[in-house]
N, C-alpha and C positions, 0 to 999 in steps of 0.2 A: 592498806593498813601498814602502819610503821612497824618496823621490827624492833623489838626491845631485847636487851640482853636478859639472860635468865634471872638475874637478881631483880631487875626491874619488873619482869613478868610476874615473879612470885610476889613482889610487893603489891602490884596492881591487883592480883587475885585476892590476896589477903585483905587489902583495904576495901575492895568492892564487896567481898563476902560479908564484911561487917557493916559497911556504910552505904553500899550501892543498891540500886534498884534496876532490875532488868525487865523490859517490856518486849515481849516477842511479837512477831507479825501475827495477824494479818495487817494490822496497822503498821506503820513504819517501826522497825526495831529501834529500841532506845536503851541506852545505859546512862544512868545519872547517879550523882551523889551530892549531898548537901552538907555543909559544914559552916560553923562560924569562923573556923580557921581557914584562911585562904591558901596557905602554902601547900597542904596536901593536894588540893584541887589543881593548883598550878603544876605540881609534879605529875598528876594524872594527865593533864593536858600536854605536857612535854613528851610523855611516853605514848599516849593514845590519840592525841589530836583532840578534836572537839572544841567546845567553847566553855568559858567560865564567865558567869555574870552574877551581879548582886541581885538577889531576889527582892521583889517588892514586899513590903510588910502591910498586913491588914491593920486596921485601927486597933483591933484587940491585941496586936503584937507590938505596939509602939514602944512598950517598955522592955522588949526583948532585944538581944544583940542582933546586929545585922547578920544575915546568913548568905552564903555564897552557894552557887550551884554549878557543877560541871556536868555536861552531857555530850554524848555523841549519838548520832542518829543514822538511820538507814543502813546501807550496806556495810559501812565501817563498824557500826554497832553489832551487826550480825556476825561479822568476821571476828571481832574481839570476843563476843560471847562464845563462839565455837573454840577459839584459842584458849580461853580461860576455863572452859567447862571442866576439863579433866583435872584442873588444879584446885577445884573447889569441892567442899564436902556436900 
């Protein structure tokens, strides 16, 4: 897990509290967030690692804006979840 300065850590906690999704084990731990704005997800990636990709749209969503997803999986996700836990409500 990359180390973030305290302001970056608080930003990540706040952003993921509003926009994130946490999936615990027994399957692989995962943290993800989806947005139409790419920049916040690139900031998450620079602080937490993981990957950012353009989500595929379904036929019913063709008139919607493209959406991006950031996620981190496995041990790094579990480590980030434990680091952020005390900063979230």
